[in-house]
C-alpha positions, -999 to 999 in steps of 0.1 A, spaced: -925 250 134 -907 234 163 -888 265 181 -853 263 171 -822 274 191 -802 302 171 -766 317 187 -767 352 174 -737 366 194 -716 370 223 -717 403 247 -693 410 278 -713 419 307 -695 436 339 -712 415 362 -689 391 381 -670 380 349 -704 363 334 -708 369 297 -745 373 282 -750 349 252 -781 358 229 -812 334 215 -837 338 198 -862 316 180 -869 310 141 -893 293 122 -864 273 102 -874 237 119 -839 224 123 -835 198 95 -809 200 72 -808 228 40 -825 217 9 -808 183 -7 -798 206 -37 -776 234 -14 -739 232 -24 -710 220 -4 -693 248 11 -658 254 5 -628 243 26 -620 265 55 -592 290 60 -561 280 73 -519 278 70 -517 268 34 -484 251 27 -496 221 2 -499 195 30 -532 208 35 -563 179 34 -601 189 39 -614 168 66 -655 164 65 -673 149 95 -685 111 88 -726 129 87 -714 148 59 -732 159 25 -697 160 17 -682 133 21 -663 111 0 -691 84 -6 -718 109 -5 -718 109 -39 -715 137 -63 -710 161 -36 -749 173 -25 -764 167 7 -775 134 17 -767 132 57 -783 149 89 -766 157 123 -763 135 147 -787 130 175 -770 138 210 -782 100 222 -760 88 189 -731 111 202 -732 94 241 -732 59 222 -704 67 201 -685 90 231 -696 55 252 -676 32 221 -648 50 222 -645 54 262 -641 15 263 -621 13 230 -594 36 250 -601 16 284 -596 -15 271 -562 -7 252 -546 7 282 -562 -22 301 -539 -49 273 -510 -29 273 -505 -42 306 -514 -73 299 -506 -105 278 -542 -115 260 -542 -156 247 -559 -158 215 -594 -174 216 -598 -205 199 -619 -210 165 -636 -172 172 -663 -171 149 -661 -140 123 -687 -110 119 -696 -127 89 -701 -158 101 -673 -179 87 -651 -196 105 -614 -179 100 -579 -196 119 -567 -169 147 -527 -157 139 -503 -153 170 -505 -119 170 -540 -107 186 -552 -76 192 -587 -78 212 -600 -40 210 -617 -30 176 -603 6 167 -633 23 184 -657 50 164 -641 73 142 -658 109 131 -633 121 102 -627 114 67 -604 129 42 -589 111 9 -562 96 4 -540 77 -18 -528 39 -16 -502 24 -40 -485 34 -77 -506 46 -96 -523 57 -64 -560 43 -57 -580 71 -37 -598 60 -6 -616 81 19 -599 70 53 -606 82 89 -574 96 114 -567 86 149 -543 98 171 -542 61 195 -540 35 173 -523 17 143 -529 23 105 -553 3 82 -568 -4 50 -594 -26 37 -575 -46 12 -588 -74 -18 -594 -100 -13 -625 -90 11 -632 -118 39 -657 -142 24 -696 -131 25 -689 -91 11 -710 -95 -14 -731 -64 -11 -707 -40 -30 -685 -30 -1 -656 -47 -13 -657 -25 -42 -642 5 -20 -612 -18 -12 -576 -17 -21 -559 -39 -44 -529 -47 -40 -521 -62 -77 -524 -31 -91 -497 -15 -69 -462 -16 -82 -445 -1 -48 -465 -27 -26 -447 -45 -1 -452 -77 26 -432 -73 62 -418 -105 72 -425 -122 103 -401 -116 128 -384 -84 114 -377 -55 132 -404 -33 118 -434 -63 123 -426 -56 161 -428 -20 161 -462 -22 143 -480 -51 167 -459 -35 193 -454 -77 202 -420 -99 199 -444 -126 197 -445 -138 158 -442 -174 141 -408 -180 125 -419 -173 82 -444 -161 62 -453 -122 66 -461 -104 92 -500 -113 99 -526 -95 131 -559 -108 141 -582 -81 151 -606 -105 177 -624 -107 212 -629 -142 229 -662 -145 206 -660 -131 174 -628 -126 150 -632 -96 131 -606 -90 103 -574 -110 98 -549 -85 85 -511 -84 69 -490 -54 78 -476 -40 44 -460 -8 26 -467 9 -1 -466 49 -9 -494 68 7 -501 99 -9 -525 135 9 -513 155 -15 -488 164 -46 -467 176 -16 -472 153 12 -465 116 -5 -448 91 16 -429 61 4 -431 28 22 -456 42 43 -466 10 64 -503 1 76 -524 -33 78 -537 -47 51 -575 -58 61 -597 -89 49 -625 -74 65 -664 -68 55 -661 -28 58 -694 -26 74 -683 -43 107 -648 -28 108 -653 8 95 -686 17 114 -714 33 92 -697 20 52 -684 60 56 -646 53 51 -630 16 45 -595 25 65 -576 50 92 -543 69 92 -527 66 125 -515 102 139 -502 86 173 -463 89 180 -458 49 173 -430 43 151 -448 39 117 -475 64 124 -478 90 100 -467 122 122 -437 99 130 -426 96 91 -434 134 87 -414 144 110 -387 123 94 -388 138 65 -392 173 73 -366 199 87 -367 212 119 -387 238 133 -416 213 118 -446 203 134 -453 165 130 -492 179 120 -521 203 128 -557 201 125 -587 223 126 -623 195 132 -654 206 115 -679 220 135 -710 209 124 -716 181 99 -719 211 72 -688 225 77 -647 217 61 -622 217 87 -583 204 74 -553 177 86 -520 196 78 -488 175 75 -459 190 87 -468 230 94 -441 252 99 -442 266 132 -432 299 123 -465 301 104 -478 308 146 -453 326 158 -468 361 148 -503 353 159 -519 369 191 -534 342 213 -517 309 210 -513 283 237 -481 268 241 -488 234 260 -460 210 270 -464 172 263 -464 148 290 -445 120 279 -442 96 311 -478 79 306 -466 41 313 -499 22 295 -503 45 265 -467 66 259 -473 72 221 -510 89 230 -512 130 230 -513 145 267 -512 178 279 -505 191 320 -540 204 331 -533 210 366 -569 231 377 -599 246 367 -613 273 374 -653 290 370 -653 328 370 -619 333 388 -623 306 416 -601 275 419 -619 243 416 -620 230 454 -603 192 447 -566 184 458 -539 195 436 -529 160 428 -557 148 415 -546 164 381 -508 150 385 -495 118 366 -501 106 337 -513 139 321 -549 151 303 -556 133 268 -562 151 235 -589 131 220 -599 136 178 -629 112 180 -651 118 210 -673 147 219 -671 149 248 -647 156 276 -644 136 306 -630 146 339 -620 121 368 -657 120 390 -637 142 415 -627 169 393 -662 167 375 -683 164 409 -663 198 417 -667 215 386 -705 204 383 -717 217 415 -694 250 411 -709 254 379 -751 248 391 -741 275 421 -738 301 390 -763 284 371 -789 283 396 -814 308 388 -822 292 359 -844 257 358 -827 228 357 -836 203 328 -834 161 331 -805 146 328 -797 129 296 -774 100 302 -739 113 307 -748 151 308 -762 156 345 -763 193 346 -788 204 318 -808 236 320 -842 246 301 -839 280 286 -878 279 272 -887 316 267 -853 334 273 -838 354 252 -804 363 269 -781 336 297 -757 344 310 -729 317 317 -699 318 341 -663 314 326 -647 289 327 -608 284 321 -585 254 325 -551 259 340 -519 244 327 -483 233 348 -465 263 326 -487 290 333 -507 292 301 -545 293 311 -575 289 279 -603 305 285 -634 287 268 -660 301 254 -697 286 250 -691 266 216 -663 246 241 -684 241 271 -719 243 264 -739 218 241 -775 227 233 -800 207 213 -834 194 213 -837 164 200 -848 142 233 -879 158 239 -911 163 219 -915 199 226 -890 215 207 -882 234 235 -842 248 238 -817 229 264 -783 232 273 -762 209 294 -725 214 305 -706 192 279 -683 181 303 -689 143 321 -674 122 346 -650 94 334 -660 60 351 -630 56 370 -611 78 389 -574 95 379 -582 93 339 -590 124 323 -596 137 282 -601 166 260 -631 160 237 -637 175 199 -658 200 212 -637 221 241 -612 217 207 -634 241 189 -630 274 170 -591 261 173 -564 247 153 -549 219 169 -507 220 164 -490 189 176 -454 198 180 -439 166 189 -398 173 178 -403 204 202 -423 185 230 -455 206 227 -487 211 217 -507 243 201 -541 257 204 -544 283 179 -571 310 183 -590 301 143 -627 304 128 -617 269 114 -645 251 109 -671 277 117 -698 284 92 
């Protein structure tokens, strides 16, 4: 049987601040658990009736997986990196589009090879990739669908009638406006239309319509609508704004795992904004614990009380940065330095200054401006000099071969923030262990950071957020990182 990497325990050593991590091999092949294994229980955490279970898109317990038995596996490293690159491209396009006006292409061809007219309001960037799903109810009575969530874009849902050519059953999982007594459309030219599409361009008369397209393909036509959103018996939002899409699910929401996405950004009609408008002072907009793997659960909590965290030890409160000119509705924190074994990395302080570091809920790895990443990489390599280097794997260029080693020592990595807070990362947050790109099954590990293609942009991916509940206290202007076992088996 192939050799498998298994983390057993974490031991603190007395030498240069490093930690000793124990690994051992087993005769497990690393395959998914037996197909009849039961889905795990929902991760524990603060429960105020507004908590929604989250699962990974490849989870056997995802809503479209059937009767709750395991059907999916784990994502390969190549797939994770590919999806991160798609996410990176989307975020770059959104930021670029914020500074320019993009004219609609003439007579684009839809992804289903049908010709469709473009609307005046063109969204040139597809939503990117999605990772975590939850169940949400739309309309009255509620029609329940699996949806993704994102902190960087408008809410959308596949609606009937679907686009031409949807004869493969994908339209079976689509919202039917005719069955809802609370469904409503938004007039074109209304203030609500301008807020949702973030544009003042709209043809007179009719509904608030838009198009997802690029210069070659038209992926979806949509209409901004309102209806009741139900996440739990105590988290119900009337007149919730979302884009009703006439689209083929497989072209828009990848993998066919979900049929919509919910916006958690700071936009005017996002779920985060609605949660704040309907909740008392002293509540955050939302929090989440992301599943650590495909066979674990996490949760999304709407409007948690900040008092729930006041008595907990180790909570890190980081101010939100609100001056990013190209993406002001996203969530940024003021990361100012990184240390390895207590040593500040040697890069100019102004490398981190300016627009903040983005907290992303979809990309797996964390990406740093090239000068910052180079300093991190070089110091990390010095600290790991006694271990055999392994070949780079795409963007992960600091990798090691731990074959035959029972104990490895990892350096301490600490993030420093502008308000003086520090956050120590553990191995689950800064190391990615794998064996899926080599045939011999040896245990390999890589630093879970990479260089962003351009200077001046930094973001923290989901692996750095692992083991933490992330609380977005928008009203209080801060993000809290709460120590937790969320998403761990």
